[in-house]
C-alpha positions in Angstrom: 19.6 28.1 -0.6 15.8 27.9 -0.4 15.6 29.7 -3.7 17.7 27.1 -5.4 15.6 24.3 -3.9 12.4 25.9 -5.1 13.9 26.4 -8.5 14.8 22.7 -8.6 11.3 21.7 -7.5 9.8 23.8 -10.4 11.9 21.8 -12.9 10.3 18.5 -11.8 8.1 17.3 -14.6 5.8 14.2 -13.9 3.7 14.2 -17.2 0.5 14.4 -15.2 -1.8 15.2 -18.2 0.2 13.6 -21.1 1.7 10.2 -21.9 5.2 9.6 -20.7 7.7 10.2 -23.6 9.9 7.4 -24.8 13.0 9.1 -23.6 11.7 9.1 -20.0 10.8 5.5 -19.9 12.7 3.3 -17.5 14.1 -0.3 -17.5 12.8 -3.1 -15.3 15.7 -2.4 -12.9 14.2 0.9 -11.8 11.0 -0.9 -10.8 12.8 -3.8 -9.2 14.4 -1.5 -6.7 11.2 0.5 -6.1 9.1 -2.5 -5.4 11.7 -4.1 -3.2 12.1 -0.9 -1.3 8.5 -0.1 -0.9 7.5 -3.6 0.2 10.5 -4.3 2.3 9.5 -1.4 4.5 7.6 -0.1 7.5 4.5 -2.1 6.9 6.5 -5.3 7.2 7.5 -4.4 10.8 3.8 -4.2 11.6 2.1 -6.9 9.5 4.5 -9.7 10.4 3.9 -9.2 14.1 0.2 -8.8 13.7 0.0 -12.3 12.1 1.6 -13.5 15.3 -0.8 -11.5 17.4 -3.8 -13.0 15.5 -2.6 -16.5 16.1 -1.7 -17.7 12.6 -0.3 -21.3 12.6 3.2 -21.8 11.1 2.1 -24.0 8.2 -0.9 -21.7 7.4 1.5 -18.8 7.2 4.0 -20.5 4.9 1.4 -21.8 2.5 -0.7 -18.6 2.6 2.2 -16.3 1.8 3.3 -18.4 -1.1 -0.1 -18.5 -2.7 -1.2 -15.0 -1.8 1.9 -13.2 -3.0 1.9 -15.2 -6.3 -1.6 -13.9 -6.9 -0.5 -10.4 -6.2 2.4 -10.6 -8.6 0.1 -11.9 -11.4 -2.4 -9.1 -10.7 0.3 -6.5 -11.2 1.7 -8.2 -14.3 -1.6 -9.1 -16.1 -4.1 -6.6 -14.8 -2.3 -3.3 -14.1 0.9 -3.3 -16.1 -0.5 -3.9 -19.7 -3.0 -1.0 -19.4 -0.3 1.3 -17.8 2.2 0.7 -20.6 -0.5 1.0 -23.3 -1.9 4.3 -22.0 1.2 5.8 -20.3 -0.9 8.2 -18.3 -1.7 8.4 -14.6 -4.6 6.5 -13.0 -6.1 9.9 -12.3 -6.0 11.2 -15.9 -7.4 7.8 -17.1 -10.2 8.1 -14.6 -11.0 11.5 -16.0 -11.3 10.2 -19.5 -13.7 7.4 -18.4 -15.6 9.0 -15.6 -15.6 12.7 -16.2 -14.1 15.5 -14.1 -16.7 15.6 -11.3 -16.7 11.9 -10.5 -12.9 11.8 -10.8 -12.6 14.6 -8.3 -14.7 12.7 -5.8 -12.6 9.5 -6.4 -9.3 11.4 -6.2 -10.1 13.0 -2.9 -11.0 9.6 -1.4 -7.9 8.0 -3.0 -5.6 10.7 -1.7 -7.1 10.5 1.8 -6.5 6.7 1.9 -3.0 7.1 0.7 -2.4 9.8 3.4 -3.5 7.5 6.1 -1.3 4.6 4.8 1.7 6.9 4.6 0.9 8.3 8.0 1.0 4.8 9.5 4.5 4.3 8.1 5.7 7.7 9.5 4.4 6.5 12.9 6.4 3.3 12.5 9.5 5.3 11.9 8.7 7.4 15.0 8.9 4.3 17.2 12.6 4.0 16.2 13.5 7.6 16.4 11.9 7.8 19.9 14.2 5.2 21.4 17.0 7.7 22.6 14.3 9.9 24.1 12.8 7.0 26.1 9.5 7.7 24.3 6.5 5.9 25.8 5.5 3.5 23.1 1.9 2.9 22.0 0.1 -0.4 22.7 -2.3 -2.5 20.7 -5.2 -0.6 22.3 -3.9 3.0 21.8 -5.7 5.4 19.5 -4.6 8.8 20.5 -1.0 10.3 20.6 0.9 8.9 23.6 2.9 12.1 24.4 3.9 15.6 23.2 7.3 14.2 22.2 5.6 11.6 20.0 4.0 14.4 18.0 7.3 16.3 17.7 9.1 13.3 16.3 6.3 12.5 13.9 6.3 16.1 12.5 10.1 16.0 11.9 9.9 12.6 10.1 6.9 13.8 8.1 8.8 16.9 6.9 11.8 14.8 5.7 9.5 12.2 4.0 7.5 14.9 2.3 10.6 16.7 0.9 11.8 13.5 -0.8 8.3 12.9 -2.3 8.2 16.5 -3.5 11.3 15.9 -5.6 9.4 13.5 -7.9 9.5 9.9 -9.1 13.2 9.8 -9.8 14.2 10.7 -6.3 11.6 8.3 -4.8 12.9 5.5 -7.0 16.6 6.3 -6.2 15.9 6.4 -2.4 14.3 3.0 -2.6 17.1 1.5 -4.7 19.7 2.6 -2.1 17.7 1.5 0.9 16.2 -1.9 -0.2 19.3 -4.2 -0.2 20.5 -3.0 3.2 17.1 -3.3 4.9 16.4 -6.9 3.9 19.8 -7.9 5.3 18.9 -6.3 8.6 15.5 -8.1 8.6 17.2 -11.5 8.1 20.2 -11.0 10.3 18.1 -9.7 13.2 15.7 -12.6 13.0 18.6 -15.1 12.9 20.3 -13.4 15.9 17.3 -13.7 18.2 16.3 -17.3 17.4 18.5 -18.8 20.2 16.4 -16.8 22.7 13.4 -19.0 21.9 15.3 -22.2 21.7 16.5 -22.5 18.1 20.2 -23.6 18.3 20.3 -25.5 15.0 18.4 -25.7 11.8 16.7 -28.8 12.9 15.2 -27.0 16.0 13.5 -24.3 13.9 10.2 -25.9 12.8 9.3 -27.3 16.2 10.0 -24.0 17.9 8.2 -22.1 15.1 5.0 -24.1 15.8 5.3 -23.9 19.6 6.6 -20.4 20.3 6.4 -18.2 17.2 3.3 -19.0 15.1 1.4 -21.0 17.6 -2.1 -20.8 16.2 -3.3 -19.1 19.4 -4.2 -15.4 19.2 -3.3 -12.8 21.9 -5.9 -11.7 24.2 -8.5 -9.4 22.4 -7.3 -10.4 18.9 -9.3 -12.5 16.4 -8.1 -15.8 15.0 -6.6 -15.9 11.5 -6.5 -19.0 9.2 -4.6 -19.8 6.0 -7.4 -18.1 4.1 -6.9 -14.9 6.0 -3.2 -15.0 5.0 -3.8 -15.8 1.3 -6.4 -13.1 0.8 -4.5 -10.5 2.9 -1.2 -11.2 1.0 -3.1 -10.9 -2.3 -5.3 -7.9 -1.5 -3.2 -5.8 1.0 -2.1 -3.9 -2.1 -5.4 -4.3 -4.0 -5.6 -0.6 -4.6 -2.2 -0.7 -6.3 -2.7 -3.6 -8.8 -6.4 -4.5 -9.1 -7.4 -1.0 -8.2 -4.9 0.3 -10.9 -3.1 2.9 -8.7 0.2 1.7 -10.0 -0.7 2.8 -13.5 0.9 6.0 -12.3 4.2 4.2 -11.6 4.2 1.5 -14.3 3.5 4.1 -17.1 7.2 4.7 -17.0 8.0 1.1 -17.9 9.3 0.1 -21.3 7.4 -3.1 -21.2 4.4 -4.5 -19.4 6.7 -7.3 -18.1 8.0 -4.8 -15.6 4.9 -5.8 -13.6 6.7 -9.0 -12.7 9.3 -7.0 -10.8 6.6 -6.7 -8.1 7.8 -10.2 -7.1 10.9 -8.5 -5.5 8.5 -6.8 -3.1 6.2 -9.8 -2.6 8.8 -12.5 -1.9 11.6 -10.4 -0.4 9.3 -8.0 1.5 5.9 -9.7 2.0 7.4 -13.1 2.5 10.9 -13.0 4.0 10.4 -9.7 5.9 7.0 -10.7 7.3 8.5 -14.0 8.6 11.5 -12.2 10.0 9.5 -9.5 11.8 7.1 -12.1 13.1 10.1 -13.9 14.7 11.3 -10.6 16.2 7.9 -9.9 17.7 7.5 -13.5 19.0 10.8 -13.1 20.9 9.6 -9.8 22.3 6.4 -11.4 23.5 8.3 -14.4 24.9 10.6 -12.1 26.9 7.9 -9.6 28.0 5.3 -12.3 28.9 2.8 -11.3 26.1 3.0 -7.5 26.7 0.5 -5.5 24.6 3.1 -2.8 23.8 3.5 -2.7 20.0 6.5 -0.7 18.9 8.6 -1.9 15.8 11.5 0.4 16.7 12.3 -1.1 20.1 11.7 -4.6 18.9 14.2 -4.2 16.1 16.6 -2.4 18.4 16.5 -5.3 20.9 17.5 -7.7 18.1 20.0 -5.7 16.0 20.9 -2.7 18.0 21.3 0.7 16.4 21.2 -0.9 12.9 17.8 -2.4 13.7 16.4 0.9 14.8 17.8 2.7 11.8 16.3 0.0 9.6 12.8 0.6 11.0 13.2 4.4 10.6 14.3 4.1 6.9 11.7 1.3 6.2 8.9 3.7 7.2 10.3 6.3 4.7 10.5 3.9 1.8 6.8 3.2 2.1 5.7 6.7 2.9 7.7 8.3 0.0 5.9 6.7 -3.0 2.6 6.7 -1.1 2.8 10.5 -0.6 3.9 10.8 -4.2 0.8 8.9 -5.4 -1.4 11.0 -3.2 0.1 14.2 -4.6 -0.7 13.1 -8.1 -4.3 12.3 -7.1 -4.8 15.8 -5.8 -2.8 17.5 -8.6 -5.2 16.0 -11.1 -8.0 17.9 -9.4 -5.9 21.1 -9.4 -3.8 20.8 -12.6 -2.7 24.4 -12.6 -0.8 24.0 -9.4 2.7 22.5 -9.4 2.8 18.9 -8.2 5.4 19.7 -5.6 3.1 22.3 -3.9 0.3 19.8 -3.8 2.6 17.1 -2.5 3.6 19.5 0.3 0.0 19.9 1.4 -0.6 16.1 1.2 2.5 15.6 3.3 1.1 17.9 6.0 -2.2 16.0 6.1 -0.2 12.7 6.2 1.9 14.0 9.1 -1.2 15.0 11.0 -2.7 11.5 10.5 0.6 9.9 11.7 0.2 11.4 15.1 -2.5 8.8 15.8 -1.0 5.4 16.6 -4.4 3.7 15.8 -3.3 3.7 12.1 -0.6 1.3 13.0 -2.5 -0.9 15.5 -5.4 -1.5 13.0 -3.2 -1.6 9.9 -4.5 -5.0 8.7 -8.1 -3.9 8.7 -7.2 -0.5 7.3 -5.3 -1.7 4.2 -8.1 -4.2 3.5 -10.7 -1.4 3.8 -8.8 1.1 1.6 -8.2 -1.5 -1.1 -11.9 -2.4 -1.0 -13.0 1.2 -1.4 -10.8 1.8 -4.4 -11.2 -1.6 -6.1 -14.5 -1.0 -8.0 -12.9 1.8 -10.1 -10.0 -0.5 -11.0 -12.6 -2.9 -12.3 -14.2 -0.1 -14.3 -10.9 0.7 -16.0 -10.2 -2.9 -16.8 -13.6 -3.5 -18.3 -13.6 -0.2 -20.2 -10.2 -1.0 -21.7 -10.6 -4.7 -22.5 -14.3 -5.5 -22.9 -16.1 -2.3 -24.0 -14.7 -2.5 -27.6 -15.8 -6.1 -27.8 -19.4 -5.2 -26.8 -19.5 -2.3 -29.2 -19.4 0.2 -26.4 -17.3 3.4 -26.3 -14.1 3.5 -24.3 -13.2 6.7 -22.5 -16.8 7.7 -22.7 -16.6 10.9 -20.7 -13.8 12.3 -23.0 -15.7 11.3 -26.2 -19.1 12.6 -25.0 -18.0 15.6 -23.0 -19.9 14.6 -19.9 -18.5 15.5 -16.5 -20.1 12.6 -14.5 -20.4 9.1 -15.9 -23.3 7.7 -14.0 -22.5 4.1 -15.1 -19.1 4.3 -13.4 -20.4 6.2 -10.4 -23.3 3.8 -9.8 -20.9 0.8 -10.2 -18.7 2.2 -7.5 -21.5 2.9 -5.0 -23.5 -0.3 -5.7 -20.5 -2.5 -5.5 -19.6 -1.1 -2.0 -23.2 -1.6 -0.9 -23.1 -5.2 -2.1 -19.9 -5.7 -0.2 -21.4 -4.3 3.0 -24.5 -6.5 2.6 -22.2 -9.6 2.1 -20.4 -8.6 5.3 -23.5 -8.0 7.3 -25.8 -10.9 6.2 -23.3 -13.5 5.0 -20.7 -12.8 7.7 -17.8 -12.4 5.2 -14.8 -10.6 6.9 -13.4 -7.6 5.1 -10.4 -9.6 3.9 -12.6 -11.7 1.7 -14.8 -9.1 0.1 -12.4 -7.9 -2.7 -12.7 -11.0 -4.9 -16.6 -11.2 -5.2 -16.7 -7.4 -5.1 -14.5 -7.2 -8.3 -16.8 -9.5 -10.3 -19.9 -7.6 -9.0 -18.3 -4.3 -10.2 -17.4 -5.8 -13.6 -20.9 -7.1 -14.2 -22.5 -3.9 -13.0 -20.3 -1.7 -15.2 -21.0 -3.7 -18.4 -24.8 -3.6 -17.7 -24.9 0.0 -16.6 -22.5 1.1 -19.3 -24.6 -0.5 -22.0 -27.8 1.1 -20.7 -26.2 4.5 -20.1 -24.6 4.8 -23.5 -27.7 3.7 -25.3 -29.8 6.3 -23.4 -27.3 9.0 -24.2 -27.2 8.1 -27.9 -31.0 8.0 -28.0 -31.3 11.5 -26.7 -28.8 12.9 -29.2 
């Protein structure tokens, strides 16, 4: 049996170093299901409650999610998708053509590590559901280390299952998401509606008053910072910054027949990041109301309380639907460094690292800060790709300079990456900008730096020829 499974894995072709052929391109329906599944997922059981914990007011949340999610959809559709469909190669191969093999290796290692941590947090979310029958001690908002030996065992089992699905390639990742997404959103909505009477909502007219007084009160929990409408807008926009502005979803959207498939991200943004964040926030608010503001933070038991076994299963599957494509992306990142190895073997190693990271519940407790940080770290290279593709030809500069010149380290791109992050750190330290707000000015800094450094670097290289 293992022999047949290995044989099947060896037949998986992901076109890591070549453009996706026309016969393998997919309709918008494939991406609709993937985005809905990936973004109606484990993160939603964490982010929605964290907005409650950080004291977001009800109106701030409603407005912030409408605006922020719209900006995210437009970023996928107009920044990432056109380049993905034109090039039809992975982000990592595109990076190699622009930046050279050495700089790309550094970037890919950082990228893969960030993806491993994100996927690990989702495996941890699933573990809170699987642990219910075992009376597993659940982590709190202050926990960093594993809470018990059983926690580690459950994480390892979930990590193995998730990794196997990711090893089977994009087709299986997409199919899994399409099956899971419609069912999960129904659980989110039905569970939230079921618990509303427990906080005093007995009719539609009761909802808004209760939402302001008992759910999104505008008052943070003890030890948590206060979030405003601007936090919500920029978080909703930039929580997936690595995917759209950072261009990671080039690796996914290269399969699309048209760049318009980028608009299918709306299924994830408005079903997942809007409805599911609201629903999970309601579930957590009820939990806080009943537990008198307990610091325990476990999506599994919260959903189980509201929707029984179906709620717990929903949390478990939701973690998988985020972890699967994330591990897949991380595997592609490492495979581009080791192109002679089969992608499934690399994905297995990546899955092991992800599972190890999942043992630490701090990844879940600090998820808002982590996703903002990992998007910020990867953002400058997204700006490099965008400027290289759209503006360099207009400035009489060479696209894909590393490939054309044969260099292995494009100093213009490398310095852009480092200097942009230094500028973001300085803005944080001396201007007091929180991490959620650094991505927007950081992108323009990166764009300007890459034009100036690229012009200088290419002129110097030509002069020495």
